[in-house]
Structures are given as structure tokens and as C-alpha cells.
C-alpha positions in Angstrom: 77.5 109.0 114.3 81.1 109.5 115.2 83.2 110.6 112.2 86.4 109.3 113.9 85.4 105.7 113.4 83.0 106.1 110.5 84.9 103.7 108.2 85.1 101.0 110.8 81.3 100.8 111.3 79.0 98.3 109.6 76.6 100.7 107.9 73.5 99.1 106.4 70.8 101.3 104.9 67.4 99.8 104.1 63.9 100.6 102.9 61.1 98.8 101.2 62.9 98.5 97.9 66.7 98.6 98.5 69.3 97.4 101.0 72.7 98.9 100.9 75.4 96.7 102.4 79.1 97.6 103.0 81.0 95.9 100.2 82.9 92.8 101.4 84.7 89.9 99.6 81.4 87.9 99.5 79.9 90.5 97.1 82.4 89.9 94.3 80.7 86.9 92.9 77.3 88.6 93.0 78.5 91.8 91.4 80.8 90.4 88.7 78.0 89.3 86.3 76.5 92.8 86.5 79.9 94.5 86.0 80.6 92.5 82.8 77.8 94.5 81.1 80.5 96.7 79.5 78.0 99.4 78.4 77.8 100.4 82.1 81.4 101.8 81.8 80.9 103.9 78.7 81.1 107.2 80.5 83.0 106.3 83.6 86.6 106.9 84.5 87.2 103.3 85.2 86.9 100.8 82.4 85.8 97.2 83.0 86.1 94.8 80.1 86.7 91.5 81.8 86.9 89.8 85.2 90.5 90.9 85.8 89.4 94.6 85.3 86.6 94.2 87.7 88.8 92.4 90.3 91.1 95.4 90.2 88.1 97.8 90.5 86.6 95.8 93.4 89.9 95.5 95.3 90.4 99.3 95.0 86.9 99.8 96.6 87.8 97.5 99.5 91.2 99.3 99.9 89.6 102.7 99.9 87.3 101.7 102.7 90.1 100.2 104.7 92.2 103.4 104.3 89.4 105.7 105.0 89.0 107.2 101.5 85.5 106.0 100.6 82.7 103.8 101.8 81.4 101.5 99.1 78.1 99.6 99.1 76.6 96.6 97.3 73.0 97.3 96.4 70.4 94.6 97.0 67.1 94.8 95.1 64.5 93.5 97.5 61.8 93.5 94.9 63.7 91.2 92.6 65.6 89.4 95.4 69.0 89.9 93.9 72.0 92.2 94.0 71.6 95.0 91.5 74.8 97.0 91.5 77.0 99.2 93.6 77.4 102.8 94.9 79.9 104.7 97.0 80.3 107.6 99.5 83.5 109.3 98.6 85.4 112.6 98.6 84.4 112.8 102.2 85.2 115.9 104.2 83.7 115.8 107.7 85.3 119.1 108.7 83.5 120.7 105.7 80.4 118.6 106.2 80.2 117.3 102.6 80.7 114.2 100.6 80.0 112.7 97.1 77.6 110.0 96.1 79.1 108.3 93.1 80.7 105.2 91.4 77.1 104.1 91.0 76.1 101.4 88.5 73.2 99.0 88.1 72.3 95.9 86.1 70.7 97.2 82.8 67.5 95.2 83.6 66.8 97.2 86.8 67.6 100.6 85.5 64.6 103.0 85.5 62.7 100.6 87.8 63.0 102.7 90.9 66.0 101.0 92.5 68.2 104.1 92.0 65.7 106.4 93.5 65.3 104.2 96.5 69.0 103.9 97.0 69.6 107.7 96.6 66.9 108.3 99.2 68.7 106.1 101.7 72.0 107.8 101.0 70.7 111.4 101.1 68.7 110.8 104.3 71.7 109.2 105.9 74.0 112.1 104.8 71.7 115.0 105.9 69.9 113.4 108.8 72.4 111.1 110.4 75.8 112.7 109.4 74.5 116.2 109.6 76.1 117.2 106.3 75.7 120.6 104.6 76.3 119.4 101.0 76.1 116.2 99.0 77.7 116.2 95.5 77.1 114.1 92.4 79.0 114.2 89.2 79.0 112.6 85.7 80.5 113.0 82.3 79.3 115.8 80.2 78.5 113.2 77.5 76.3 111.1 79.9 72.9 112.7 79.3 71.1 109.7 80.8 72.9 110.1 84.1 72.4 113.9 84.1 68.6 113.4 83.5 68.5 110.9 86.4 70.2 113.4 88.8 67.8 116.2 87.8 64.8 113.9 88.2 65.6 113.3 91.9 66.0 117.0 92.6 69.8 117.6 92.3 70.8 121.1 91.2 73.2 121.4 88.2 76.1 123.6 89.2 78.3 123.7 86.1 80.9 122.0 84.0 84.6 121.5 84.9 86.4 121.4 81.6 89.2 118.8 81.0 88.5 117.7 84.6 89.9 114.1 84.4 91.5 111.5 82.2 89.6 108.2 81.9 91.5 104.9 82.0 91.2 104.7 78.3 93.0 108.0 77.9 89.9 110.1 77.0 90.0 113.6 78.6 86.6 114.1 80.2 84.6 117.2 81.0 82.6 116.7 84.2 79.2 118.1 85.2 78.6 118.7 88.9 75.3 118.5 90.7 74.5 118.9 94.4 72.0 118.8 97.2 72.3 121.2 100.2 70.8 120.8 103.6 68.3 123.6 103.5 66.7 122.2 100.4 66.5 118.6 101.6 63.3 118.7 103.6 61.3 120.0 100.6 62.9 117.5 98.2 62.2 114.7 100.6 58.5 115.6 101.0 58.0 116.0 97.2 60.3 114.0 95.1 60.8 111.2 97.6 57.2 111.3 98.9 56.5 107.6 98.4 59.3 106.7 101.0 58.2 109.3 103.6 54.5 108.1 103.2 55.6 104.5 103.9 57.5 105.6 107.0 54.4 107.6 108.3 52.1 104.6 107.8 54.1 102.3 110.0 
């Protein structure tokens, strides 16, 4: 894939459980009811309390894609036949062969049902196998133990804490924990932690 026109391409990633679609205006109505579960934003930099907040957040995602800053996706849950949340490729540095997977949130009802694992598999496979990256990062608040546990569960390596790393929209100064995957580790992680997806591919 050519990095020069990466942000202009219609990238759709799909497996048996999840379909990741480039965010477009049509997704606002589907994602708004999910985003209004305010508990989703307890540990995030952005704070969504109402429709106006989410409209601002959503428009920022569209603008970041247009300006070549990030590539946001809407996540469709094929098992439940509905949109389940959103995620984003960001902090992209093609010269350094790295990016971050983040800005990820799901409807509370589908959390811990496998949709996150399916989505992460798509993004990690795309990053390492299509884009040829060396490194994929994830980060979360030091206070967000649930998110940290989810990252460890899919094989991410905890690297450390950046103290007073950022200021949330509510003014709280946040310590941030960084995790990563690197290319040499990906084949073993793919065959072990994401085995169910590789087994499906082999059976076709």
C-alpha cells in the first residue's frame, strides 16, 4: 500500500466477527447512541456528555482523516448485526514505520464479547502485514486498569508510564501507560493469542 495516498484510500478490514469501515457522515447516527454512554469517557482525554460534544468529537475525526493526521473507523459487529463503536489509526509515522491504535470505544453491551479482539487482529495484521510497520503502539490512562488488562490479554508489552503526560478536556492531568507490539513478535502472537482467526483463514 502506498503511503503517499494512504488517507485517500477506502480501507475496509473484515473478518468473521468485525468489519471496520472508514468513518463517514453516515456513521454519526449509528455511533451517537453508543457515545452517549458517558461511562465510556471516564478515562479518555475527550469528554462526551451530550450530542453536541459527540458532534465535535466526530467532526474532529473526519477532519483528521481529511488532513492526513489519523484514519478513524466505525466498527460493525457482524454477530449482533449492528455498529458497536469506533477506533482509530493515529500518530502515524511512515518514515519510522510506526503508528498507534487508539481512540477505541465500544457499546457497554458488547465489551468482553470478543469484538475488541477481532478488531485488534484486523488492525495489527493490516499494520504489520500490509503496511510493513516495525511498531504499533497503544496507550491508556494509568487509572484505566480495565483497558490495561485488555491490552495485556492480546499480547501487548507494557513499556512504562509517562507522568503528567496530557491534560484531559476536564482539566485533569493524566499519567499515561504505553504498550506496544513490534514486528518480530507478531508471528508468534498471531499464532497463539489470535489463533482462532488464523485457524478460520486456514480452513477456507
